[in-house]
C-alpha positions in Angstrom: -42.6 -33.5 -26.9 -41.8 -31.9 -29.9 -44.4 -32.3 -32.5 -42.5 -31.2 -35.3 -41.7 -34.2 -37.4 -37.9 -35.4 -37.6 -35.9 -35.8 -40.6 -33.2 -38.2 -41.2 -29.4 -36.8 -41.5 -28.3 -36.6 -45.2 -26.5 -39.2 -46.0 -22.5 -38.7 -47.0 -21.7 -38.4 -50.7 -18.6 -37.9 -53.1 -19.3 -34.5 -54.5 -16.5 -32.2 -54.7 -16.4 -29.5 -51.4 -16.7 -26.7 -53.3 -13.3 -25.4 -52.7 -14.3 -25.4 -49.3 -11.7 -26.3 -46.8 -12.6 -29.2 -44.2 -14.5 -27.9 -41.8 -15.2 -24.4 -42.5 -18.3 -22.4 -44.1 -18.9 -21.5 -47.6 -17.9 -18.7 -49.2 -21.3 -17.5 -49.6 -23.2 -18.2 -46.7 -26.9 -17.2 -47.0 -27.7 -14.5 -44.4 -30.8 -13.4 -43.1 -31.2 -9.7 -41.7 -33.5 -9.5 -38.0 -36.7 -7.9 -39.0 -36.4 -6.2 -35.8 -33.2 -5.2 -34.7 -32.0 -4.0 -31.4 -31.3 -0.2 -31.7 -29.1 1.5 -29.7 -30.0 3.8 -27.7 -29.1 7.0 -28.2 -27.9 10.2 -26.2 -29.6 12.8 -26.1 -29.2 16.0 -27.6 -27.6 18.4 -24.9 -26.4 22.2 -25.5 -24.9 24.3 -22.9 -25.3 28.3 -23.7 -22.1 30.7 -22.0 -23.3 33.6 -20.9 -21.5 37.2 -21.1 -21.0 36.8 -17.2 -19.3 33.5 -17.4 -22.4 31.3 -16.2 -23.1 28.5 -17.8 -27.1 27.8 -19.2 -27.3 24.0 -20.2 -30.6 22.3 -21.7 -31.9 18.9 -22.4 -33.1 18.4 -25.6 -34.1 14.7 -24.7 -37.3 15.2 -26.9 -35.2 15.6 -30.2 -35.8 13.0 -32.5 -38.6 11.3 -30.9 -41.7 10.4 -33.1 -44.9 12.3 -31.0 -47.5 9.5 -32.6 -45.0 7.1 -30.8 -44.8 8.8 -27.4 -47.1 8.3 -24.3 -49.5 11.0 -23.4 -47.5 11.9 -20.5 -44.5 12.2 -22.3 -45.8 14.1 -24.7 -47.3 16.6 -22.8 -43.9 17.4 -21.0 -42.2 17.1 -24.5 -44.0 20.0 -25.9 -44.0 21.9 -22.8 -40.0 21.6 -22.4 -39.5 22.0 -26.3 -41.8 25.5 -26.2 -40.1 26.4 -22.9 -36.4 26.0 -24.4 -37.5 27.7 -27.6 -38.7 30.9 -25.9 -35.6 31.4 -23.9 -33.4 30.6 -27.6 -35.3 33.5 -28.8 -35.0 35.6 -26.1 -31.0 35.3 -25.8 -31.0 36.2 -29.5 -32.9 39.0 -29.4 -30.7 40.5 -27.0 -27.6 39.6 -29.0 -29.4 41.4 -31.7 -29.0 44.5 -29.6 -25.8 44.1 -29.0 -24.8 43.9 -32.9 -27.2 46.9 -33.6 -25.1 49.1 -30.5 -22.1 48.4 -32.6 -23.5 49.7 -35.8 -25.2 52.9 -33.7 -28.6 51.9 -34.3 -29.6 51.0 -31.0 -28.9 52.2 -27.5 -28.4 50.5 -24.1 -28.0 47.2 -25.7 -24.3 46.1 -24.4 -26.5 46.4 -20.3 -29.1 43.7 -22.4 -26.6 41.3 -23.3 -26.6 37.5 -22.1 -25.5 35.1 -24.9 -21.9 35.1 -26.2 -21.8 33.2 -29.3 -24.2 31.0 -32.0 -22.4 28.4 -33.0 -23.2 25.4 -35.6 -24.2 22.8 -32.4 -27.3 26.0 -31.1 -28.2 26.2 -34.7 -28.7 22.1 -34.8 -30.5 22.2 -31.2 -32.8 25.0 -33.0 -33.6 23.0 -35.8 -34.2 20.2 -34.0 -36.7 21.8 -31.7 -38.4 23.3 -34.7 -38.7 20.0 -36.2 -40.0 18.4 -33.3 -42.6 20.8 -32.7 -43.3 21.0 -36.2 -44.4 17.3 -36.3 -46.6 17.8 -33.1 -48.3 20.5 -34.7 -49.2 18.4 -37.7 -50.3 15.5 -35.5 -53.0 18.1 -33.9 -53.9 19.6 -37.5 -54.2 16.5 -39.6 -54.7 13.7 -36.8 -51.9 11.8 -38.1 -51.5 8.6 -36.1 -53.9 9.0 -33.8 -56.4 6.2 -34.6 -53.3 3.8 -33.1 -51.2 6.1 -30.8 -52.5 4.0 -27.6 -51.4 0.3 -27.6 -54.2 -2.1 -25.9 -57.3 -0.2 -27.3 -59.1 -1.0 -30.6 -58.9 3.1 -31.6 -57.5 5.9 -29.7 -57.3 10.0 -30.5 -55.8 12.6 -28.7 -55.9 16.3 -29.0 -52.8 18.6 -27.0 -53.8 22.3 -26.2 -51.8 25.0 -24.2 -52.9 27.4 -22.0 -51.6 30.9 -21.9 -51.0 32.2 -18.3 -53.3 35.5 -18.3 -52.2 37.2 -15.2 -49.5 39.8 -16.5 -47.9 39.7 -12.6 -47.0 35.9 -13.1 -45.4 36.7 -16.6 -41.5 36.4 -16.9 -40.1 39.0 -18.9 -39.3 37.3 -22.3 -43.0 37.2 -22.6 -42.9 40.3 -24.1 -40.6 39.5 -27.1 -43.0 36.2 -27.8 -46.6 36.1 -26.4 -46.7 32.5 -27.5 -45.4 30.8 -24.2 -48.3 28.8 -22.4 -48.5 28.4 -19.1 -49.2 24.6 -19.6 -49.8 21.8 -21.4 -52.5 19.0 -21.7 -53.5 16.3 -24.0 -57.2 15.0 -24.1 -57.5 11.2 -24.7 -60.8 9.0 -26.1 -59.9 5.6 -26.1 -62.4 2.9 -27.7 -62.9 -0.2 -26.4 -63.9 -3.4 -28.4 -65.2 -5.6 -25.9 -68.6 -8.2 -25.3 -70.8 -7.2 -22.5 -74.3 -7.2 -21.2 -75.2 -3.8 -19.7 -77.2 -4.5 -16.6 -73.9 -6.6 -15.5 -71.2 -4.0 -16.7 -68.7 -2.9 -13.6 -65.9 -0.3 -14.3 -63.1 -0.7 -12.2 -59.3 1.2 -12.2 -56.0 -0.5 -11.2 -53.0 0.7 -9.9 -51.9 2.6 -12.8 -54.8 4.6 -13.3 -55.9 2.4 -16.4 -59.9 1.5 -16.8 -60.7 -2.0 -16.5 -64.5 -3.2 -17.5 -65.3 -6.3 -16.3 -68.0 -7.5 -18.4 -69.8 -11.1 -19.0 -69.6 -12.3 -22.5 -72.8 -12.8 -24.1 -73.0 -9.2 -25.9 -71.1 -7.3 -28.2 -70.2 -3.5 -28.2 -68.1 -0.9 -27.3 -67.0 1.3 -25.0 -65.1 4.6 -25.3 -63.4 6.2 -21.9 -61.8 9.9 -21.8 -58.5 10.4 -20.1 -56.5 13.7 -19.8 -52.8 14.4 -19.2 -51.3 17.7 -17.9 -48.0 19.3 -17.3 -47.6 23.0 -15.9 -45.4 25.6 -15.1 -45.0 24.1 -11.3 -43.5 21.0 -12.8 -46.8 19.5 -11.7 -47.5 16.4 -14.2 -50.9 14.3 -13.6 -53.5 12.1 -15.1 -57.0 12.2 -14.9 -59.3 9.5 -15.6 -62.7 11.0 -16.7 -65.8 9.3 -15.0 -68.0 9.5 -17.9 -67.8 6.8 -20.4 -70.3 5.7 -23.9 -71.2 2.7 -24.1 -72.3 1.1 -27.8 -74.5 -1.9 -27.1 -76.0 -4.2 -29.9 -79.7 -5.3 -28.7 -82.4 -6.9 -30.7 -84.0 -3.6 -31.5 -80.7 -2.1 -33.1 -77.6 -0.5 -31.6 -78.2 1.9 -28.8 -76.2 4.6 -27.2 -75.9 5.1 -23.6 -73.7 7.5 -21.0 -72.3 5.8 -17.7 -70.8 7.5 -14.7 -68.2 5.1 -13.4 -68.1 6.2 -9.8 -71.9 6.0 -9.1 -72.7 3.2 -11.9 -75.3 5.2 -12.8 -76.9 4.8 -16.7 -77.7 7.9 -18.5 -79.7 7.6 -21.6 -80.5 11.0 -24.3 -77.4 12.7 -23.2 -75.4 14.8 -25.1 -71.7 15.1 -24.7 -72.5 19.0 -24.0 -74.5 18.1 -21.2 -71.6 15.0 -19.7 -69.2 18.0 -19.8 -71.2 20.7 -18.0 -71.5 18.0 -15.2 -67.8 17.4 -15.1 -68.0 14.0 -16.2 -65.9 14.4 -19.7 -63.4 16.9 -20.6 -64.8 20.3 -21.1 -63.5 20.6 -24.9 -65.5 20.8 -28.5 -63.0 18.8 -30.8 -63.4 15.5 -28.3 -67.2 15.9 -28.9 -66.9 16.3 -33.1 -64.4 13.4 -32.4 -66.9 11.2 -30.9 -69.7 12.1 -33.1 -67.7 11.8 -36.3 -66.5 8.3 -34.5 -70.0 7.2 -33.7 -71.4 7.7 -37.2 -68.8 6.3 -38.4 -69.1 2.9 -36.3 -72.9 2.6 -36.6 -75.0 3.0 -39.8 -78.0 4.5 -39.6 -79.7 0.8 -40.2 -77.9 -0.2 -37.0 -79.9 2.0 -34.8 -83.0 1.8 -36.6 -83.6 -1.3 -38.9 -86.5 0.8 -40.8 -84.3 3.2 -42.2 -82.6 0.6 -44.7 -86.1 1.4 -46.3 -87.1 4.8 -45.9 -84.6 8.3 -45.7 -82.7 8.9 -42.3 -82.8 12.7 -41.3 -79.5 14.9 -42.5 -76.5 14.0 -40.1 -76.1 15.9 -37.3 -73.9 13.6 -35.3 -72.0 16.1 -33.3 -75.0 17.8 -32.0 -76.8 14.7 -30.6 -76.3 11.8 -28.4 -77.2 9.3 -31.5 -76.0 10.1 -34.6 -77.3 10.4 -38.5 -80.3 12.9 -36.2 -81.9 9.9 -34.3 -83.5 11.1 -31.6 -83.6 8.9 -28.4 -87.7 9.4 -29.0 -86.9 8.1 -32.1 -85.3 4.8 -31.0 -88.4 4.3 -28.4 -91.2 4.7 -31.0 -89.7 3.0 -33.5 -86.9 0.7 -31.8 -86.7 -2.3 -34.2 -89.9 -2.2 -35.8 -89.8 -1.8 -40.0 -93.5 -1.6 -40.2 -94.9 2.1 -40.6 -98.5 0.8 -39.7 -97.1 -0.8 -36.9 -95.3 2.0 -35.5 -98.0 4.1 -35.9 -100.3 2.3 -34.2 -97.9 2.0 -31.4 -98.5 6.0 -31.3 -101.7 5.8 -32.0 -103.1 3.8 -29.4 -106.3 3.2 -30.6 -108.8 -0.2 -30.7 -109.2 0.3 -34.5 -105.8 1.7 -35.4 -104.9 3.8 -38.3 -105.9 2.9 -41.9 -103.8 2.8 -44.8 -104.9 6.0 -46.3 -104.0 7.9 -43.0 -102.2 11.4 -44.3 -103.7 10.3 -48.0 -101.3 7.3 -48.3 -99.5 5.6 -45.7 -96.8 4.7 -48.3 -96.1 8.2 -48.7 -94.2 8.4 -45.8 -91.0 7.7 -46.8 -88.4 9.7 -44.4 -87.6 9.7 -40.6 -88.4 13.4 -40.4 -92.0 12.5 -41.7 -92.3 9.2 -39.9 -91.5 11.2 -36.6 -93.5 13.8 -37.2 -96.3 11.6 -37.7 -95.8 9.4 -34.8 -95.7 12.9 -32.5 -99.1 14.2 -34.0 -100.9 10.8 -33.6 -99.6 11.0 -29.6 -101.1 14.2 -29.1 -104.6 13.7 -31.0 -105.2 10.5 -29.7 -109.1 10.3 -29.1 -109.9 11.1 -32.7 -111.6 8.8 -35.1 -109.1 7.3 -37.7 -111.0 8.0 -40.6 -110.4 11.6 -39.8 -106.4 11.8 -40.7 -107.0 10.4 -43.8 -108.7 13.9 -44.5 -105.1 15.6 -43.3 -102.0 16.2 -45.3 -98.5 15.3 -43.5 -97.2 18.2 -45.0 -99.7 20.6 -43.5 -99.1 19.0 -40.0 -95.2 19.0 -40.4 -95.2 22.9 -41.7 -97.7 23.5 -38.6 -95.7 21.7 -35.9 -92.8 22.2 -37.3 -91.0 19.7 -35.4 -91.4 21.4 -31.8 -92.2 19.1 -29.1 -93.6 21.8 -27.0 -96.2 23.0 -29.4 -97.4 19.0 -29.4 -97.8 19.5 -25.9 -99.7 22.4 -26.4 -101.8 20.8 -28.8 -102.7 18.0 -26.7 -103.5 19.9 -23.7 -106.1 22.0 -25.9 -107.7 19.0 -26.9 -108.2 17.8 -23.2 -109.6 21.5 -22.7 -112.3 21.4 -25.8 -112.8 17.5 -26.4 -111.8 15.7 -29.9 -113.8 17.4 -32.0 -113.4 17.0 -35.7 -114.2 20.5 -36.5 -110.9 22.4 -34.9 -108.6 19.7 -35.8 -109.7 20.3 -39.4 -110.0 24.3 -39.0 -105.6 24.1 -37.8 -104.8 21.1 -40.5 -106.7 21.7 -43.7 -105.8 24.8 -45.5 -109.1 25.8 -47.2 -108.4 29.5 -47.7 -106.0 29.6 -50.9 -105.7 33.6 -50.4 -105.3 33.7 -46.7 -104.2 30.7 -44.7 -107.1 30.8 -42.0 -105.7 27.2 -40.7 -102.1 28.8 -39.4 -104.1 30.9 -37.5 -106.3 28.5 -35.9 -103.2 26.7 -35.2 -101.4 29.5 -33.3 -104.5 29.8 -31.5 -104.9 26.6 -30.4 -101.2 26.7 -29.3 -101.7 29.5 -27.4 -104.8 28.5 -25.9 -103.0 25.1 -24.7 -100.6 27.6 -23.2 -102.9 29.5 -21.1 -105.0 26.7 -20.2 -101.8 25.1 -18.7 -101.2 27.9 -16.7 -104.7 27.6 -14.5 -104.1 25.2 -11.6 -107.3 25.0 -9.9 -109.2 22.1 -10.4 -112.6 24.5 -10.1 -111.5 26.8 -12.6 -110.8 24.4 -15.1 -113.8 22.5 -14.7 -115.9 25.6 -15.1 -114.3 26.4 -18.4 -114.7 23.0 -19.6 -117.7 23.2 -19.0 -118.5 26.4 -20.6 -116.9 25.7 -23.9 -118.8 22.4 -24.0 -122.0 24.0 -23.6 -121.7 26.7 -26.4 -120.4 26.6 -30.1 -117.2 28.3 -29.9 -114.4 28.8 -32.9 -110.7 28.2 -31.8 -110.6 32.3 -31.6 -113.4 32.7 -29.6 -112.1 29.8 -26.9 -108.7 31.4 -27.1 -110.2 34.7 -26.1 -112.5 33.0 -23.3 -109.6 31.4 -21.9 -107.5 34.7 -22.3 -110.1 36.5 -20.0 -110.3 33.8 -17.6 -106.6 33.7 -16.5 -106.0 37.2 -16.7 -109.1 37.5 -14.0 -107.6 34.7 -11.9 -104.2 36.2 -12.1 -105.6 39.8 -11.2 -108.0 40.6 -8.3 -111.0 43.0 -9.8 -111.3 46.3 -8.2 -112.2 49.6 -9.0 -109.5 51.4 -10.3 -107.9 54.0 -7.5 -108.7 57.8 -8.1 -106.1 59.2 -10.0 -105.5 62.1 -12.1 -106.0 59.9 -14.9 -109.3 58.4 -13.4 -110.8 62.3 -12.7 -109.6 63.7 -16.1 -111.0 60.3 -18.3 -113.8 58.9 -16.6 -116.0 61.9 -17.0 -116.0 60.6 -20.6 -117.1 58.0 -20.8 -119.4 56.8 -23.2 -119.0 60.3 -25.0 -119.1 60.2 -28.7 -115.7 62.1 -29.9 -116.4 62.3 -33.4 -119.1 61.0 -35.9 -119.7 57.2 -35.4 -117.0 56.8 -32.8 -117.7 56.6 -28.9 -114.9 56.4 -26.2 -114.9 53.7 -23.5 -113.0 54.1 -19.9 -112.4 51.3 -18.0 -113.5 51.7 -14.3 -112.2 48.1 -13.3 -109.6 46.3 -13.7 -111.1 43.6 -15.2 -112.6 45.6 -17.9 -108.9 45.9 -19.1 -108.6 42.2 -19.1 -111.6 41.6 -21.3 -110.7 44.2 -23.6 -107.6 42.9 -24.3 -109.1 39.1 -24.7 -111.5 40.6 -27.3 -108.8 42.4 -29.3 -106.1 40.1 -28.7 -103.8 42.0 -27.6 -101.5 42.8 -24.3 -104.1 45.3 -22.9 -104.8 43.0 -19.9 -101.5 42.8 -18.4 -101.9 46.9 -18.2 -104.2 46.8 -15.2 -101.8 47.5 -12.3 -100.4 50.4 -14.1 -103.8 52.0 -14.9 -104.6 51.0 -11.3 -101.5 53.0 -9.8 -101.8 55.9 -12.0 -98.7 55.2 -14.6 -101.1 55.0 -17.6 -104.3 55.0 -19.1 -105.9 52.8 -21.6 -109.0 54.3 -23.0 -110.8 52.5 -25.9 -113.1 53.5 -28.6 -116.4 51.3 -30.4 -118.2 52.4 -33.6 -122.2 52.7 -33.7 -122.8 48.9 -34.0 -120.5 48.5 -30.5 -117.9 47.2 -32.2 -114.4 47.7 -31.2 -112.2 50.1 -33.3 -108.8 50.3 -31.2 -107.4 51.0 -28.0 -104.9 53.9 -27.2 -101.8 54.0 -24.3 -101.7 57.3 -22.7 -98.5 57.5 -20.2 -98.1 59.9 -17.2 -96.8 62.8 -19.2 -99.9 62.8 -21.7 -98.3 61.6 -24.3 -100.1 58.8 -26.4 -97.6 55.8 -26.8 -99.7 53.5 -29.5 -103.0 53.5 -31.0 -103.9 50.2 -32.2 -106.9 47.9 -33.4 -107.4 44.0 -33.1 -104.1 42.0 -33.4 -102.0 45.1 -32.7 -103.0 46.5 -36.4 -103.3 50.0 -37.4 -106.6 52.2 -37.6 -108.3 53.5 -40.9 -106.9 56.9 -41.3 -110.1 58.7 -40.9 -110.7 56.6 -37.6 -107.1 57.4 -36.3 -106.9 61.0 -37.4 -110.4 61.7 -35.6 -109.6 60.1 -32.1 -106.3 61.5 -32.5 -107.4 65.2 -32.9 -110.0 65.0 -30.0 -107.4 63.4 -27.7 -104.8 66.5 -28.6 -107.8 69.2 -28.7 -109.8 68.3 -25.6 -107.3 66.6 -23.4 -104.4 68.0 -24.0 -102.4 64.5 -25.1 -99.2 65.0 -27.1 -99.7 62.8 -30.4 -96.7 63.8 -32.5 -94.9 60.4 -32.3 -97.0 57.2 -31.2 -97.1 53.6 -32.3 -99.6 53.4 -35.1 -99.5 56.4 -36.5 -99.1 56.8 -40.3 
């Protein structure tokens, strides 16, 4: 049945017929225009070039007058390729014709032998103009991104970018390439397609239909987006094909905020925390930087900071770095895990701290001063590495000092955690590293560096027996962070190098008789006898002398040390195989005092014939 109301017919009247004959239409009928008129199919533009030999070259400009943004990607790559190819041939023929004209005026020789084109007429110029207009419109799309947000029907948003590649092998180049080096070997288009779909991540299945289109089989209970990638290629051999890339991006709305996840549609494997670059390296998405930038811009546009972390409606986010990270606005996977949908700073910090009593409101001076995502992330990372300390100790720390020392490096946080596992949770060490008590000299900076380096060295010791022995020694002795660093360095070098007497070489025969000799008032020379002597010297002087043990043992060089009357180290000298002093430095590789340096250099030069003209540590 027709649901429209039925109107009764209009009754007849005695009004005049408006000068119309019975049974005819009025003189001025009301007309309507079809908003979607059917366009007549236009014949494609063709052009035939007559050559001097009489041969006719026909070109089909099927793309002339077409709007690139309305063309399919497969059509567009072929159109770009054909347009550029025809343009190159036209330019080539015109150049030969110019040579002929120049020969007629006596300004060029041998032009007649190269002539191919007979004449350039209006039709030829119309074709050249059509090619130029088409390529200009294509270039406008590439540079200005015009018409690319809806070029592909069936998707909520789409983007494509065309690229040409040049044939780099000279042997494959045609003759006309020398006239115009812009000819490309192939044209390809990279596409990014966005679908707006309801789905549940755990049940998503991805398939491909017979036409190569991506089909997502998803349940209808959660909302999100899926972003896929395709490539269309047309090359010199006439091959044309489309590739559907296996890597897809899901934007999933969860109770804790929006999440970004990669998925390999071939294996069904979900991949969190992956960047576009890592996916391209794995061959799962096109290896093209422009798509990475557009993907970052799109995700950042679609998702605001508070969509990903609700707490960011109350505190300031990081500076936007959407093109470098999987999640936009500088939000990392670690931020999402530790913060999630929580909006209470205290609850977030307690999750990282995992202490029975929890953090206090005066942590880092005042918990309300944590007003940005970078500061909140630094506080989370620091508490993760410092579990085991009494929560009151954190009230004495400044978050600014913590941020400056750690500088947001995850590696340094792991080293700090290793250091505390070695030394125990002694508040003195924590305060030495992160409380600036020396206005003129930041001793806490040195303490933090020594602690990080100690953690790095201790992590290299894998033997349980050695690790237990080092822990027991530190526990039973009151040691500063610097002393702990030196001690662990010695033990590590001992483990790495076997302790043995140095081999009898020209160096040992020359220098060992002078061991303990006073070379100048108040300065005594010390010569190593075993490999571990150098290890211990390097540890106490905070330099790399210990690494020279094998070179000294093989006779490549000699390391000698110098002490004062109180048996304190002055410094060490490296003397190369040609009896040339390479360096003379003290603790931390600092230069020696002038009188000590001159006395040592004079003794080595006069008594042992060492060349001391140029060395590291001289004035």
